[in-house]
VOMAR-670444 format. One record per residue (C-alpha): residue number from 1; residue in three letters; chain; x, z, y. Coordinates in Angstrom, 1 decimal. Each point is the difference from the previous one (the first is absolute). Example, Ala and Ser with C-alpha at 12.3 -4.5 7.8 and 13.67 -1.06 7.14 Angstrom:
BEGIN
n->1 res->ala chain->A east->12.3 up->7.8 north->-4.5
n->2 res->ser chain->A east->1.4 up->-0.7 north->3.4
This chain:
BEGIN
n->1 res->met chain->A east->-6.9 up->-21.3 north->56.7
n->2 res->ser chain->A east->1.7 up->0.4 north->-3.3
n->3 res->phe chain->A east->0.2 up->-3.1 north->-2.3
n->4 res->val chain->A east->-2.6 up->1.3 north->-2.5
n->5 res->tyr chain->A east->-2.5 up->-0.1 north->2.7
n->6 res->gln chain->A east->0.7 up->-3.4 north->1.0
n->7 res->his chain->A east->-0.4 up->-1.4 north->-3.3
n->8 res->leu chain->A east->-3.2 up->1.9 north->-0.7
n->9 res->arg chain->A east->-1.5 up->-1.3 north->3.1
n->10 res->arg chain->A east->0.8 up->-3.5 north->-0.8
n->11 res->ala chain->A east->-1.4 up->0.3 north->-3.4
n->12 res->pro chain->A east->-3.8 up->0.3 north->-0.9
n->13 res->ser chain->A east->-1.1 up->3.3 north->-1.1
n->14 res->leu chain->A east->0.6 up->0.7 north->-3.9
n->15 res->phe chain->A east->-3.4 up->0.8 north->-0.5
n->16 res->ser chain->A east->-2.0 up->-1.9 north->2.7
n->17 res->ser chain->A east->-1.5 up->-2.7 north->-2.5
n->18 res->thr chain->A east->-1.0 up->-0.7 north->-3.3
n->19 res->cys chain->A east->3.8 up->-1.1 north->-0.8
n->20 res->arg chain->A east->1.3 up->3.3 north->1.4
n->21 res->ile chain->A east->3.6 up->-0.6 north->-0.3
n->22 res->ala chain->A east->0.0 up->-3.9 north->0.8
n->23 res->his chain->A east->2.6 up->0.9 north->2.8
n->24 res->ser chain->A east->2.9 up->-0.4 north->-2.4
n->25 res->thr chain->A east->0.5 up->-2.1 north->-3.0
n->26 res->arg chain->A east->3.2 up->2.0 north->-0.6
n->27 res->leu chain->A east->-1.7 up->3.6 north->0.1
n->28 res->val chain->A east->-0.8 up->0.0 north->-3.7
n->29 res->met chain->A east->0.5 up->-3.3 north->-1.9
n->30 res->arg chain->A east->-0.2 up->-3.7 north->-0.1
n->31 res->gly chain->A east->-3.8 up->-0.8 north->-0.2
n->32 res->leu chain->A east->-1.6 up->-1.0 north->-3.0
n->33 res->his chain->A east->-0.2 up->-3.6 north->0.6
n->34 res->gly chain->A east->3.5 up->0.1 north->1.7
n->35 res->thr chain->A east->3.1 up->-1.6 north->-1.5
n->36 res->asn chain->A east->-0.1 up->-0.8 north->-3.9
n->37 res->val chain->A east->3.3 up->1.9 north->-0.2
n->38 res->ala chain->A east->-1.4 up->3.3 north->0.4
n->39 res->phe chain->A east->-2.2 up->-0.5 north->-2.9
n->40 res->gly chain->A east->2.0 up->-2.6 north->-2.1
n->41 res->glu chain->A east->-2.9 up->-2.3 north->-0.2
n->42 res->ser chain->A east->-0.4 up->-3.6 north->-0.4
n->43 res->gln chain->A east->-2.2 up->-2.1 north->2.2
n->44 res->glu chain->A east->-2.7 up->-0.4 north->-2.9
n->45 res->ala chain->A east->0.1 up->3.7 north->-0.5
n->46 res->arg chain->A east->-0.2 up->0.7 north->3.7
n->47 res->ala chain->A east->-3.1 up->-2.2 north->0.1
n->48 res->arg chain->A east->-2.0 up->2.5 north->-2.6
n->49 res->pro chain->A east->-1.9 up->2.8 north->1.3
n->50 res->arg chain->A east->1.8 up->3.5 north->-0.3
n->51 res->val chain->A east->-1.2 up->3.3 north->-1.2
n->52 res->val chain->A east->1.7 up->2.8 north->1.7
n->53 res->phe chain->A east->-0.1 up->3.6 north->-1.4
n->54 res->ser chain->A east->1.6 up->2.9 north->1.1
n->55 res->gly chain->A east->-0.7 up->3.9 north->0.1
n->56 res->ile chain->A east->0.8 up->3.0 north->1.5
n->57 res->gln chain->A east->-0.4 up->4.1 north->-1.3
n->58 res->pro chain->A east->-2.1 up->2.2 north->1.7
n->59 res->thr chain->A east->2.3 up->2.7 north->0.8
n->60 res->gly chain->A east->-0.4 up->1.1 north->3.4
n->61 res->ile chain->A east->0.3 up->-1.5 north->3.4
n->62 res->pro chain->A east->2.5 up->-3.1 north->0.2
n->63 res->his chain->A east->3.0 up->0.6 north->2.0
n->64 res->leu chain->A east->2.1 up->-2.6 north->1.9
n->65 res->gly chain->A east->1.8 up->-1.4 north->-3.1
n->66 res->asn chain->A east->-3.4 up->-0.6 north->-1.6
n->67 res->leu chain->A east->-1.3 up->-2.1 north->3.0
n->68 res->leu chain->A east->3.0 up->-1.8 north->0.4
n->69 res->gly chain->A east->1.1 up->-0.4 north->-3.6
n->70 res->ala chain->A east->-3.5 up->-1.2 north->-1.4
n->71 res->leu chain->A east->-3.2 up->0.5 north->1.8
n->72 res->leu chain->A east->0.8 up->-2.3 north->3.0
n->73 res->asn chain->A east->1.2 up->-2.6 north->-2.6
n->74 res->trp chain->A east->-3.5 up->-0.1 north->-1.3
n->75 res->val chain->A east->-1.3 up->-0.4 north->3.2
n->76 res->lys chain->A east->2.6 up->-3.0 north->0.4
n->77 res->leu chain->A east->-1.1 up->-1.4 north->-3.0
n->78 res->gln chain->A east->-3.9 up->0.2 north->1.1
n->79 res->cys chain->A east->1.2 up->-1.8 north->3.0
n->80 res->asp chain->A east->1.9 up->-2.6 north->-1.5
n->81 res->ala chain->A east->-1.8 up->-0.9 north->-3.3
n->82 res->ala chain->A east->-2.0 up->-3.4 north->-0.3
n->83 res->pro chain->A east->-3.8 up->0.3 north->-0.1
n->84 res->glu chain->A east->-0.1 up->-0.6 north->-3.7
n->85 res->asp chain->A east->2.5 up->2.9 north->-0.7
n->86 res->gln chain->A east->-1.1 up->3.2 north->-1.6
n->87 res->leu chain->A east->1.1 up->3.0 north->1.4
n->88 res->ile chain->A east->-0.6 up->3.5 north->-2.2
n->89 res->tyr chain->A east->1.4 up->3.5 north->1.2
n->90 res->ser chain->A east->-0.7 up->3.0 north->-2.2
n->91 res->ile chain->A east->0.2 up->3.7 north->0.7
n->92 res->val chain->A east->1.8 up->0.8 north->-3.4
n->93 res->gly chain->A east->-1.6 up->3.6 north->-0.8
n->94 res->trp chain->A east->1.0 up->0.0 north->-3.7
n->95 res->his chain->A east->3.6 up->-0.5 north->0.9
n->96 res->ala chain->A east->-0.1 up->3.0 north->2.1
n->97 res->leu chain->A east->-1.2 up->1.9 north->-3.0
n->98 res->thr chain->A east->3.4 up->-0.6 north->-1.8
n->99 res->leu chain->A east->1.4 up->3.1 north->2.3
n->100 res->pro chain->A east->-1.8 up->3.3 north->0.5
n->101 res->gln chain->A east->-2.8 up->-0.4 north->2.6
n->102 res->asp chain->A east->-2.5 up->2.5 north->1.4
n->103 res->pro chain->A east->-3.4 up->-1.6 north->-0.4
n->104 res->lys chain->A east->-1.3 up->1.1 north->3.4
n->105 res->ala chain->A east->3.0 up->-1.4 north->1.7
n->106 res->leu chain->A east->0.1 up->-3.3 north->-2.0
n->107 res->ser chain->A east->-4.0 up->-0.5 north->0.8
n->108 res->ala chain->A east->0.4 up->0.2 north->3.5
n->109 res->ala chain->A east->3.3 up->-2.1 north->-0.2
n->110 res->arg chain->A east->-1.6 up->-2.8 north->-1.5
n->111 res->arg chain->A east->-2.7 up->-0.3 north->2.9
n->112 res->asp chain->A east->2.9 up->0.5 north->2.4
n->113 res->met chain->A east->2.0 up->-2.8 north->-1.6
n->114 res->leu chain->A east->-3.2 up->-2.4 north->0.4
n->115 res->ala chain->A east->-0.2 up->0.9 north->3.6
n->116 res->val chain->A east->3.8 up->-0.7 north->0.5
n->117 res->leu chain->A east->-0.3 up->-3.5 north->-1.6
n->118 res->leu chain->A east->-3.0 up->-0.9 north->2.3
n->119 res->ala chain->A east->1.9 up->1.5 north->3.1
n->120 res->val chain->A east->3.0 up->-2.0 north->-0.5
n->121 res->gly chain->A east->-2.0 up->-3.1 north->0.2
n->122 res->leu chain->A east->-0.9 up->-0.7 north->-3.7
n->123 res->asp chain->A east->-3.5 up->-2.0 north->0.2
n->124 res->pro chain->A east->-2.4 up->0.7 north->-2.9
n->125 res->lys chain->A east->-1.7 up->-3.3 north->0.8
n->126 res->arg chain->A east->3.3 up->-1.9 north->-0.6
n->127 res->ser chain->A east->1.9 up->2.3 north->-2.8
n->128 res->val chain->A east->-1.4 up->1.9 north->-2.7
n->129 res->ile chain->A east->0.7 up->3.8 north->0.7
n->130 res->phe chain->A east->-1.1 up->2.4 north->-3.0
n->131 res->his chain->A east->0.8 up->3.2 north->-1.9
n->132 res->gln chain->A east->1.9 up->-1.1 north->-3.2
n->133 res->asp chain->A east->-1.9 up->3.0 north->-1.7
n->134 res->glu chain->A east->-3.3 up->-1.7 north->0.6
n->135 res->asn chain->A east->0.9 up->-2.9 north->-2.1
n->136 res->leu chain->A east->0.3 up->0.7 north->-3.6
n->137 res->his chain->A east->1.2 up->-3.1 north->-1.1
n->138 res->his chain->A east->3.7 up->1.1 north->1.1
n->139 res->ala chain->A east->0.0 up->2.9 north->-2.5
n->140 res->glu chain->A east->-1.6 up->-2.3 north->-2.6
n->141 res->leu chain->A east->2.8 up->-2.8 north->0.6
n->142 res->ala chain->A east->2.6 up->2.6 north->0.3
n->143 res->trp chain->A east->-0.7 up->1.3 north->-3.7
n->144 res->ile chain->A east->0.2 up->-3.4 north->-1.4
n->145 res->leu chain->A east->3.1 up->-0.7 north->1.8
n->146 res->asn chain->A east->1.3 up->3.1 north->-1.2
n->147 res->cys chain->A east->-0.7 up->-1.0 north->-3.6
n->148 res->ile chain->A east->2.4 up->-3.1 north->0.3
n->149 res->thr chain->A east->2.8 up->1.9 north->2.3
n->150 res->pro chain->A east->3.2 up->0.6 north->-1.8
n->151 res->met chain->A east->1.5 up->3.7 north->0.7
n->152 res->gly chain->A east->3.0 up->-1.3 north->0.6
n->153 res->lys chain->A east->-1.1 up->-1.9 north->3.1
n->154 res->leu chain->A east->-1.6 up->3.3 north->1.4
n->155 res->arg chain->A east->3.3 up->1.7 north->-0.7
n->156 res->arg chain->A east->1.7 up->-2.3 north->2.0
n->157 res->met chain->A east->-2.1 up->0.8 north->3.1
n->158 res->thr chain->A east->1.6 up->2.1 north->2.3
n->159 res->thr chain->A east->-2.4 up->0.8 north->2.8
n->160 res->trp chain->A east->-1.5 up->3.1 north->-1.6
n->161 res->lys chain->A east->3.0 up->1.8 north->0.4
n->162 res->ser chain->A east->-0.2 up->-1.2 north->3.6
n->163 res->arg chain->A east->-3.5 up->1.3 north->0.4
n->164 res->leu chain->A east->0.7 up->3.3 north->-1.6
n->165 res->ala chain->A east->3.1 up->0.6 north->2.3
n->166 res->ala chain->A east->-2.0 up->-0.9 north->3.1
n->167 res->ser chain->A east->-2.8 up->2.3 north->-1.0
n->168 res->arg chain->A east->2.5 up->2.7 north->-0.7
n->169 res->asn chain->A east->1.9 up->-0.6 north->3.2
n->170 res->ala chain->A east->3.1 up->-0.6 north->-2.2
n->171 res->arg chain->A east->3.1 up->-1.4 north->1.5
n->172 res->asp chain->A east->0.1 up->-2.9 north->-2.8
n->173 res->asp chain->A east->-1.2 up->-0.8 north->-3.3
n->174 res->ser chain->A east->2.5 up->1.8 north->-1.8
n->175 res->glu chain->A east->-1.6 up->3.2 north->0.7
n->176 res->val chain->A east->-3.1 up->-0.9 north->-2.3
n->177 res->asp chain->A east->-0.5 up->-0.7 north->-3.5
n->178 res->glu chain->A east->-2.4 up->-0.7 north->-2.7
n->179 res->ser chain->A east->-1.1 up->3.6 north->-0.4
n->180 res->leu chain->A east->-2.1 up->-0.7 north->3.1
n->181 res->leu chain->A east->-1.4 up->-3.5 north->-1.0
n->182 res->asn chain->A east->-3.7 up->-0.2 north->-1.1
n->183 res->ala chain->A east->-1.2 up->-3.0 north->-2.0
n->184 res->gly chain->A east->-2.1 up->-1.3 north->3.2
n->185 res->leu chain->A east->3.0 up->0.1 north->2.3
n->186 res->phe chain->A east->2.1 up->-1.8 north->-2.9
n->187 res->thr chain->A east->-2.7 up->-2.8 north->-0.6
n->188 res->tyr chain->A east->-1.1 up->-0.4 north->3.6
n->189 res->pro chain->A east->1.8 up->-3.4 north->0.4
n->190 res->val chain->A east->-2.4 up->-1.2 north->-2.5
n->191 res->leu chain->A east->-2.9 up->1.0 north->1.8
n->192 res->gln chain->A east->1.6 up->-1.7 north->2.8
n->193 res->ala chain->A east->0.3 up->-3.1 north->-1.8
n->194 res->ala chain->A east->-3.9 up->0.4 north->-0.9
n->195 res->asp chain->A east->-0.8 up->0.5 north->4.0
n->196 res->ile chain->A east->1.8 up->-3.4 north->0.6
n->197 res->leu chain->A east->-1.1 up->-1.9 north->-3.2
n->198 res->ala chain->A east->-3.6 up->1.1 north->0.4
n->199 res->tyr chain->A east->-0.5 up->-2.7 north->2.8
n->200 res->arg chain->A east->2.5 up->-2.5 north->-1.5
n->201 res->ala chain->A east->2.3 up->0.5 north->3.3
n->202 res->thr chain->A east->2.3 up->-2.4 north->0.9
n->203 res->his chain->A east->1.9 up->1.8 north->2.8
n->204 res->val chain->A east->0.9 up->4.0 north->0.3
n->205 res->pro chain->A east->1.7 up->1.2 north->3.1
n->206 res->val chain->A east->1.6 up->3.2 north->-1.1
n->207 res->gly chain->A east->3.2 up->2.0 north->0.8
n->208 res->glu chain->A east->3.3 up->-0.7 north->-1.4
n->209 res->asp chain->A east->-0.2 up->3.2 north->-2.2
n->210 res->gln chain->A east->-3.2 up->-1.7 north->-1.7
n->211 res->gln chain->A east->1.5 up->-3.3 north->-0.7
n->212 res->gln chain->A east->1.2 up->1.3 north->-3.6
n->213 res->his chain->A east->-3.9 up->0.4 north->-0.7
n->214 res->ile chain->A east->-0.8 up->-3.4 north->1.0
n->215 res->glu chain->A east->2.4 up->-1.2 north->-2.3
n->216 res->leu chain->A east->-1.7 up->2.1 north->-2.8
n->217 res->cys chain->A east->-3.4 up->-1.4 north->1.2
n->218 res->arg chain->A east->1.4 up->-3.6 north->-0.4
n->219 res->asp chain->A east->1.2 up->0.7 north->-3.6
n->220 res->leu chain->A east->-3.2 up->1.8 north->-0.8
n->221 res->ala chain->A east->-2.0 up->-3.1 north->1.2
n->222 res->glu chain->A east->2.2 up->-2.3 north->-1.8
n->223 res->gly chain->A east->-0.2 up->1.9 north->-3.3
n->224 res->phe chain->A east->-3.6 up->0.0 north->0.4
n->225 res->asn chain->A east->-0.3 up->-3.7 north->0.5
n->226 res->arg chain->A east->2.1 up->-0.5 north->-2.9
n->227 res->thr chain->A east->-1.5 up->2.3 north->-2.4
n->228 res->phe chain->A east->-3.7 up->-0.7 north->0.7
n->229 res->lys chain->A east->0.0 up->-3.6 north->0.7
n->230 res->gly chain->A east->-2.9 up->-2.0 north->1.5
n->231 res->lys chain->A east->-0.7 up->-3.5 north->1.3
n->232 res->arg chain->A east->2.5 up->1.2 north->3.0
n->233 res->pro chain->A east->2.1 up->3.1 north->0.8
n->234 res->leu chain->A east->-2.5 up->2.8 north->1.1
n->235 res->phe chain->A east->2.6 up->1.7 north->2.6
n->236 res->pro chain->A east->2.0 up->-1.8 north->2.6
n->237 res->leu chain->A east->3.5 up->1.7 north->0.3
n->238 res->pro chain->A east->-0.3 up->1.8 north->3.4
n->239 res->gln chain->A east->2.7 up->-0.4 north->2.5
n->240 res->his chain->A east->1.8 up->2.8 north->2.0
n->241 res->val chain->A east->-0.7 up->-0.5 north->3.6
n->242 res->ile chain->A east->3.3 up->0.6 north->1.7
n->243 res->thr chain->A east->-0.6 up->1.7 north->3.5
n->244 res->ser chain->A east->2.5 up->0.5 north->2.7
n->245 res->ser chain->A east->-1.6 up->3.3 north->0.9
n->246 res->cys chain->A east->2.0 up->2.9 north->1.4
n->247 res->arg chain->A east->1.3 up->2.8 north->-2.2
n->248 res->val chain->A east->-0.7 up->3.1 north->1.6
n->249 res->leu chain->A east->2.0 up->3.3 north->-0.6
n->250 res->ser chain->A east->-0.5 up->3.4 north->0.5
n->251 res->leu chain->A east->0.8 up->1.2 north->3.7
n->252 res->lys chain->A east->1.7 up->3.2 north->-1.1
n->253 res->asp chain->A east->1.9 up->-1.6 north->-3.2
n->254 res->pro chain->A east->0.7 up->-3.6 north->0.7
n->255 res->ser chain->A east->1.4 up->-0.3 north->-3.7
n->256 res->ser chain->A east->-3.6 up->0.2 north->-1.3
n->257 res->lys chain->A east->-3.5 up->-1.7 north->0.5
n->258 res->met chain->A east->-2.3 up->1.3 north->2.3
n->259 res->ser chain->A east->-2.2 up->2.1 north->-2.2
n->260 res->lys chain->A east->-3.4 up->1.7 north->-0.1
n->261 res->ser chain->A east->1.3 up->2.6 north->-2.5
n->262 res->ser chain->A east->3.2 up->1.1 north->2.1
n->263 res->pro chain->A east->-0.6 up->3.5 north->1.0
n->264 res->asp chain->A east->1.3 up->-0.7 north->3.6
n->265 res->leu chain->A east->-2.9 up->-1.4 north->2.1
n->266 res->asn chain->A east->2.2 up->-1.0 north->2.7
n->267 res->ser chain->A east->1.5 up->-2.5 north->-2.5
n->268 res->arg chain->A east->-2.9 up->-2.6 north->0.0
n->269 res->ile chain->A east->-2.5 up->-1.4 north->2.8
n->270 res->leu chain->A east->-3.4 up->0.0 north->-1.3
n->271 res->leu chain->A east->-3.0 up->-2.3 north->1.2
n->272 res->thr chain->A east->-1.7 up->2.9 north->1.3
n->273 res->asp chain->A east->2.9 up->1.6 north->2.1
n->274 res->ser chain->A east->-0.9 up->0.3 north->3.7
n->275 res->thr chain->A east->2.2 up->-1.7 north->2.6
n->276 res->ser chain->A east->1.8 up->3.4 north->0.8
n->277 res->lys chain->A east->0.8 up->0.6 north->-3.8
n->278 res->val chain->A east->1.4 up->-3.6 north->-0.4
n->279 res->arg chain->A east->2.4 up->0.9 north->3.0
n->280 res->ser chain->A east->1.1 up->3.1 north->-1.2
n->281 res->lys chain->A east->0.7 up->-1.5 north->-3.6
n->282 res->val chain->A east->2.0 up->-2.6 north->1.2
n->283 res->lys chain->A east->1.8 up->2.0 north->2.4
n->284 res->gly chain->A east->0.9 up->2.3 north->-2.8
n->285 res->ala chain->A east->1.2 up->-2.8 north->-2.3
n->286 res->val chain->A east->3.6 up->0.4 north->-1.6
n->287 res->thr chain->A east->2.4 up->-2.2 north->1.5
n->288 res->asp chain->A east->3.8 up->0.3 north->0.8
n->289 res->ser chain->A east->2.5 up->0.9 north->2.7
n->290 res->thr chain->A east->1.5 up->-3.3 north->0.4
n->291 res->leu chain->A east->-0.1 up->-1.6 north->3.4
n->292 res->gly chain->A east->-2.0 up->-3.2 north->0.4
n->293 res->ile chain->A east->-2.5 up->-1.5 north->-2.4
n->294 res->thr chain->A east->1.0 up->-2.2 north->-3.0
n->295 res->tyr chain->A east->-2.0 up->-1.2 north->-3.0
n->296 res->asp chain->A east->1.8 up->1.4 north->-3.0
n->297 res->pro chain->A east->-2.2 up->1.0 north->-2.7
n->298 res->val chain->A east->2.9 up->1.6 north->-2.0
n->299 res->ala chain->A east->2.2 up->1.7 north->2.6
n->300 res->arg chain->A east->-2.7 up->0.8 north->2.2
n->301 res->pro chain->A east->-3.6 up->0.4 north->-1.9
n->302 res->gly chain->A east->-1.7 up->2.0 north->2.6
n->303 res->ala chain->A east->0.6 up->-2.4 north->3.1
n->304 res->ala chain->A east->-0.7 up->-3.1 north->-2.6
n->305 res->asn chain->A east->-3.4 up->1.4 north->-0.9
n->306 res->leu chain->A east->-1.2 up->0.4 north->3.5
n->307 res->leu chain->A east->1.1 up->-3.7 north->1.0
n->308 res->ser chain->A east->-1.7 up->-1.2 north->-3.3
n->309 res->ile chain->A east->-3.2 up->1.7 north->1.1
n->310 res->leu chain->A east->0.0 up->-1.1 north->3.5
n->311 res->ala chain->A east->0.9 up->-3.7 north->-1.0
n->312 res->ala chain->A east->-2.9 up->0.1 north->-2.3
n->313 res->cys chain->A east->-2.2 up->1.3 north->2.5
n->314 res->ile chain->A east->0.7 up->-2.5 north->2.5
n->315 res->gly chain->A east->0.5 up->-2.7 north->-2.5
n->316 res->glu chain->A east->3.6 up->-0.8 north->0.5
n->317 res->glu chain->A east->3.3 up->-0.4 north->-2.1
n->318 res->val chain->A east->1.7 up->3.4 north->-0.1
n->319 res->glu chain->A east->3.2 up->-1.6 north->0.8
n->320 res->ala chain->A east->-1.3 up->-1.5 north->3.3
n->321 res->val chain->A east->-1.7 up->3.5 north->0.8
n->322 res->ala chain->A east->3.4 up->1.9 north->-0.8
n->323 res->ala chain->A east->2.0 up->-2.2 north->2.5
n->324 res->arg chain->A east->-2.2 up->1.0 north->3.0
n->325 res->tyr chain->A east->1.1 up->3.7 north->-0.9
n->326 res->ala chain->A east->3.6 up->-0.5 north->-0.3
n->327 res->asp chain->A east->0.6 up->1.9 north->3.1
n->328 res->lys chain->A east->-2.7 up->2.4 north->0.0
n->329 res->gly chain->A east->-0.5 up->3.3 north->-1.5
n->330 res->his chain->A east->-2.1 up->1.6 north->-3.0
n->331 res->gly chain->A east->-2.4 up->1.7 north->2.7
n->332 res->glu chain->A east->-1.1 up->-3.4 north->1.5
n->333 res->leu chain->A east->-0.2 up->-1.9 north->-3.5
n->334 res->lys chain->A east->-2.4 up->3.0 north->-1.2
n->335 res->ala chain->A east->-2.1 up->-0.3 north->3.1
n->336 res->asp chain->A east->-0.5 up->-3.7 north->-0.6
n->337 res->val chain->A east->-0.9 up->0.7 north->-3.7
n->338 res->ala chain->A east->-2.6 up->2.6 north->0.8
n->339 res->asp chain->A east->-1.6 up->-2.6 north->2.6
n->340 res->ala chain->A east->0.1 up->-2.7 north->-2.4
n->341 res->val chain->A east->-1.4 up->2.0 north->-2.9
n->342 res->glu chain->A east->-2.8 up->1.6 north->2.1
n->343 res->glu chain->A east->-0.9 up->-3.5 north->1.0
n->344 res->leu chain->A east->-0.2 up->-1.2 north->-3.5
n->345 res->ile chain->A east->-2.2 up->3.0 north->-1.3
n->346 res->lys chain->A east->-2.3 up->0.7 north->2.8
n->347 res->gly chain->A east->-2.8 up->-2.3 north->-0.8
n->348 res->pro chain->A east->-0.2 up->0.5 north->-3.7
n->349 res->arg chain->A east->0.2 up->3.6 north->0.7
n->350 res->ala chain->A east->-2.9 up->0.2 north->2.2
n->351 res->glu chain->A east->-1.9 up->-2.3 north->-2.3
n->352 res->phe chain->A east->0.8 up->1.9 north->-3.3
n->353 res->glu chain->A east->-1.3 up->3.3 north->2.0
n->354 res->arg chain->A east->-3.1 up->-1.7 north->0.9
n->355 res->leu chain->A east->-0.6 up->-1.5 north->-3.6
n->356 res->arg chain->A east->0.7 up->3.3 north->-2.0
n->357 res->gly chain->A east->-2.9 up->1.7 north->1.1
n->358 res->glu chain->A east->-2.3 up->-2.9 north->-0.9
n->359 res->thr chain->A east->-0.3 up->0.9 north->-3.6
n->360 res->ala chain->A east->-3.1 up->-1.8 north->-0.5
n->361 res->tyr chain->A east->1.5 up->-3.3 north->0.9
n->362 res->leu chain->A east->3.2 up->0.6 north->-1.6
n->363 res->ala chain->A east->-2.1 up->0.5 north->-3.4
n->364 res->asn chain->A east->-2.0 up->-3.3 north->0.6
n->365 res->ile chain->A east->3.5 up->-1.9 north->0.6
n->366 res->ala chain->A east->1.3 up->1.4 north->-3.2
n->367 res->glu chain->A east->-3.2 up->-0.8 north->-1.9
n->368 res->glu chain->A east->-0.1 up->-3.8 north->1.1
n->369 res->gly chain->A east->3.7 up->0.0 north->-0.7
n->370 res->ala chain->A east->-0.4 up->1.3 north->-3.3
n->371 res->ala chain->A east->-2.8 up->-2.3 north->-1.0
n->372 res->lys chain->A east->2.2 up->-3.1 north->1.3
n->373 res->ala chain->A east->3.0 up->1.1 north->-2.1
n->374 res->arg chain->A east->-2.2 up->0.6 north->-3.1
n->375 res->glu chain->A east->-1.4 up->-3.5 north->0.4
n->376 res->leu chain->A east->3.4 up->-1.7 north->0.4
n->377 res->ser chain->A east->1.4 up->1.6 north->-3.1
n->378 res->ala chain->A east->-3.0 up->0.1 north->-2.3
n->379 res->gly chain->A east->0.8 up->-3.5 north->-1.1
n->380 res->thr chain->A east->3.6 up->0.6 north->-1.0
n->381 res->leu chain->A east->-1.1 up->3.0 north->-2.0
n->382 res->arg chain->A east->-2.7 up->-1.9 north->-1.8
n->383 res->glu chain->A east->2.8 up->-2.5 north->-0.7
n->384 res->val chain->A east->2.4 up->2.7 north->-1.1
n->385 res->arg chain->A east->-2.5 up->1.6 north->-2.4
n->386 res->thr chain->A east->-0.6 up->-3.4 north->-1.4
n->387 res->arg chain->A east->3.4 up->-0.7 north->-1.0
n->388 res->val chain->A east->0.9 up->3.1 north->-1.2
n->389 res->gly chain->A east->-2.9 up->0.2 north->-2.2
n->390 res->leu chain->A east->-2.1 up->2.6 north->1.6
n->391 res->val chain->A east->-3.4 up->-2.2 north->-0.2
């Protein structure tokens, strides 16, 4: 019996209960109510209820990187949150429009993403789950924030180049320039700030590539509070939740992240991939000809990527996993990675396939979530209008 099966047999199923990844606190991140170091909080601040906000674009079926890098973080937050904490998760359709979209495909992707969020374990009775574009408060606040955002701050944002490069499957940011930039993509960090500040969120779990945007959000919140004073500051300064999630790289080009936009379908593992597809894609992953397995992301990026994936799936430190393969070959490693990935996704894959056909149920969940979101943000927008003079 391979060691990966031994570990999976000892651990509860990832998706067997409401807290669907409770088998490993190391799998994604320290819990929301874990150590103070993770959040940089004082005991006094830690005692206050938290408002957690995060969003995901409806741009196709999630791949393994999306699961390990974002979605399972959200489930972990839901599991670890105190009863008084507010959890808000949004499918950000307006952000998707910053790059060209096929309308019919986008409409289907919106429904599919809602089904995905439910399939991986988010509970609409515990978390607010909604479509961003069904709460107009986001757009209204974005415009007001745009009017106090210096152009210089937006020009220092670099992620638009990364998004354009990814959409065009470019090797790096140097292959794109401002001739390809539209106003929506240029200002989307302000809309992202509005997404967060509409709910006066205190914590935002996002990837490292978005940390620059959280800093802008904090700057805009502070600027608004300073410019439009009231009895107390309106917006808290949201904190970036630091996660320890796995950065999943392309199976065919481990110098770049796993991406939906890559023309090579075998470069990524999708939530909907069958068992045989998972095994085939992992078997064809790029490695090297060096004997034995070591964790060396620089010299051996392909093997390191597989080790990282395996470690994330079974909830162990990657160095400990690598040590077990020191005298083994890539074939055995790939077989164990395929087993672990299949164990990770088989539950939500089946649940997603069941849910995506229940359009009436999904529409009802979306409607209820949007109503809750609008109720939460209405007070913020009333106060914003009052402070800026739109009353």
